C-alpha positions in Angstrom: -7.1 7.6 -12.0 -4.4 5.7 -10.1 -1.0 7.5 -9.7 2.0 5.5 -8.4 1.9 7.4 -5.1 -1.8 6.7 -4.7 -1.5 3.0 -5.1 1.4 2.8 -2.7 -0.7 4.7 -0.2 -3.6 2.3 -0.7 -1.3 -0.7 -0.3 0.1 0.7 2.9 -3.4 1.6 4.4 -4.9 -1.7 3.3 -8.4 -0.2 2.9 -9.2 -3.0 0.5 -7.9 -6.5 0.0 -4.5 -6.3 -1.5 -5.4 -8.4 -4.5 -8.3 -6.1 -5.3 -6.2 -2.9 -5.1 -3.6 -4.5 -7.5 -6.4 -5.6 -9.8 -7.9 -2.1 -9.9 -4.4 -0.6 -10.6 -3.7 -3.1 -13.4 -7.1 -2.8 -15.0 -7.0 1.0 -15.1 -3.5 0.8 -16.5 -4.8 -1.4 -19.3 -7.9 0.7 -20.0 -6.0 4.0 -19.9 -3.4 2.7 -22.3 -0.4 2.5 -20.0 -0.2 -1.1 -21.0 -0.7 -1.7 -24.7 -1.9 -4.7 -26.8 0.6 -7.5 -26.6 2.5 -6.2 -23.6 3.7 -9.0 -21.3 2.7 -8.8 -17.7 4.9 -10.8 -15.3 4.2 -11.5 -11.7 7.8 -10.8 -10.7 8.1 -7.4 -12.4 4.7 -6.1 -11.1 5.4 -7.4 -7.6 8.8 -5.7 -7.6 7.3 -2.4 -9.0 4.7 -2.4 -6.2 7.0 -3.8 -3.5 4.6 -6.7 -2.7 4.6 -10.4 -2.9 3.6 -12.3 -6.1 0.5 -13.9 -4.6 -1.9 -10.8 -4.9 -0.4 -10.1 -8.3 -1.2 -13.6 -9.4 -4.8 -13.3 -8.1 -5.2 -10.0 -9.8 -4.0 -11.3 -13.2 -6.3 -14.3 -12.9 -9.3 -11.9 -12.4 -8.2 -9.8 -15.4 -8.0 -13.0 -17.5 -11.5 -13.9 -16.5 -12.7 -10.5 -17.7 -10.9 -10.9 -21.0 -8.4 -8.1 -20.5 -5.4 -10.4 -20.5 -4.7 -13.9 -21.8 -2.1 -16.6 -21.6 0.0 -17.0 -24.8 2.3 -20.0 -25.2 5.9 -18.9 -25.0 5.1 -15.4 -23.7 2.9 -15.8 -20.6 0.2 -13.3 -19.7 -0.2 -10.6 -22.3 -2.7 -7.6 -22.7 -5.6 -8.2 -25.0 -6.9 -5.5 -27.4 -10.5 -4.4 -27.0 -11.6 -3.2 -30.4 -14.7 -1.4 -31.7 -16.7 -4.7 -32.0 -16.0 -5.5 -28.4 -17.0 -2.0 -27.3 -20.3 -2.0 -29.3 -21.1 -5.4 -27.6 -20.4 -3.9 -24.2 -22.6 -0.9 -25.0 -25.5 -3.3 -25.8 -24.9 -5.0 -22.4 -24.9 -1.7 -20.6 -28.0 -0.5 -22.3 -29.9 -3.4 -20.7 -28.1 -3.3 -17.3 -28.4 0.5 -16.9 -32.0 0.4 -17.9 -32.7 -2.1 -15.1 -30.6 0.0 -12.7 -32.7 3.1 -13.4 -35.9 1.1 -12.9 -34.7 -0.3 -9.6 -33.4 3.1 -8.5 -36.9 4.6 -9.1 -38.3 2.0 -6.7 -35.6 2.1 -4.0 -34.0 5.5 -3.9 -33.9 7.6 -0.7 -34.1 11.3 -0.3 -30.5 11.5 0.7 -29.5 9.6 -2.5 -31.6 12.0 -4.6 -29.7 14.9 -3.1 -26.4 13.2 -3.7 -27.3 12.7 -7.4 -28.5 16.3 -7.7 -25.1 17.5 -6.4 -23.2 15.4 -8.9 -25.5 16.7 -11.7 -24.5 20.2 -10.8 -20.8 19.3 -10.9 -21.3 17.7 -14.3 -23.1 20.9 -15.5 -20.3 23.1 -14.3 -17.6 20.9 -15.9 -19.5 21.0 -19.2 -19.8 24.8 -19.0 -16.0 25.0 -18.2 -15.2 22.6 -21.0 -13.4 20.5 -18.4 -13.5 16.9 -19.5 -11.5 15.3 -16.5 -13.8 17.0 -14.0 -16.9 15.9 -16.0 -15.6 12.3 -16.2 -15.0 12.2 -12.4 -18.4 13.6 -11.6 -20.1 11.4 -14.1 -18.5 8.3 -12.7 -19.6 9.3 -9.2 -23.1 10.0 -10.4 -23.3 6.5 -11.9 -21.9 4.8 -8.8 -24.5 6.5 -6.6 -27.3 5.5 -9.0 -26.0 1.9 -9.2 -26.0 1.7 -5.4 -29.6 2.9 -5.3 -30.6 -0.4 -6.9 -29.8 -2.2 -3.7 -28.9 -5.2 -5.8 -25.3 -6.2 -5.2 -25.0 -8.6 -8.2 -26.3 -6.0 -10.6 -24.0 -3.4 -9.1 -21.0 -5.7 -9.6 -21.8 -6.2 -13.3 -22.4 -2.4 -13.8 -19.1 -1.5 -12.2 -17.3 -4.1 -14.3 -18.6 -2.9 -17.6 -18.7 0.8 -16.7 -14.9 0.8 -16.7 -14.8 -0.2 -20.3 -17.3 2.5 -21.3 -15.2 5.1 -19.5 -12.4 4.5 -22.0 -14.6 5.7 -24.9 -15.7 9.0 -23.2 -12.8 10.9 -24.7 -14.2 10.0 -28.1 -17.9 10.7 -27.3 -17.6 13.7 -25.0 -17.3 16.5 -27.5 -20.0 15.1 -29.7 -22.7 14.6 -27.1 -22.0 17.1 -24.4 -24.8 19.4 -25.5 -27.3 16.7 -24.7 -25.7 15.3 -21.6 -27.4 17.5 -19.0 -30.8 17.2 -20.7 -30.6 13.4 -20.7 -29.3 13.0 -17.2 -31.8 15.5 -15.8 -34.7 13.7 -17.4 -33.5 10.4 -16.0 -33.1 11.8 -12.5 -36.5 13.4 -12.7 -38.1 10.1 -13.6 -36.3 8.4 -10.8 -37.3 11.1 -8.3 -40.9 10.7 -9.4 -40.8 7.0 -8.9 -41.7 6.4 -12.6 -39.7 3.2 -13.1 -40.9 2.6 -16.7 -39.9 6.1 -17.8 -36.6 5.9 -16.0 -35.7 2.7 -17.7 -36.8 3.9 -21.1 -34.8 7.2 -20.8 -31.7 5.4 -19.5 -31.8 2.9 -22.4 -32.1 5.8 -24.9 -29.2 7.6 -23.2 -26.9 4.6 -23.5 -28.0 4.0 -27.1 -27.2 7.6 -28.0 -23.7 7.2 -26.5 -23.3 4.0 -28.5 -24.3 5.8 -31.7 -21.9 8.7 -31.0 -19.1 6.2 -30.3 -19.9 4.4 -33.6 -19.9 7.6 -35.6 -16.6 8.6 -33.9 -14.7 5.4 -34.9 -16.2 5.6 -38.4 -14.7 9.1 -38.7 -11.3 7.8 -37.4 -11.5 9.1 -33.8 -11.2 5.8 -32.1 -10.3 2.1 -32.5 -11.6 0.3 -35.6 -10.4 -3.2 -35.1 
């Protein structure tokens, strides 16, 4: 999660292209709800807030528009778009396919060091569940996924996975309490299949895992825990 101090540190250190750092900051601000549906995003205000020029802001907003998070409206300019339940269910369907492929490729390409890294993250996830610590679980889970995605050795797939994972993350506050009892069982089984090099089983288990998350999300919004539009 980006804090103001953190983004200014990143901007100063320039560890990433400036436009990408601004893009990440704005995207997270939208997904975390700091910007709401219909909020107007202006180059001048964002540039002033971050103490940068307008050019990287313009490039970041263009990328967000390509991803469907913002849109140009006549008379208003760039505004935040609402992602409702229908959008999220469609994204879950996409991620079911993409993560299934990722698990298959990981089973083919993973190294011993990467297996160890995943095992460490799995232990962190387990501790967070035992401690009922959702923020710690969310961080460990994101890192687990990023390691697994990188194991695919497929940069185009990794790009798609990272793009859509950000959308899924915003639903975890809805699904966490309803699926946490099965989280370790599902992730452990996926990791075991990857470790054994069983690509068919790894893909099958991953697809079932994402489908289970989709069903939990759907049940949550039907019960009024999330967005319904």
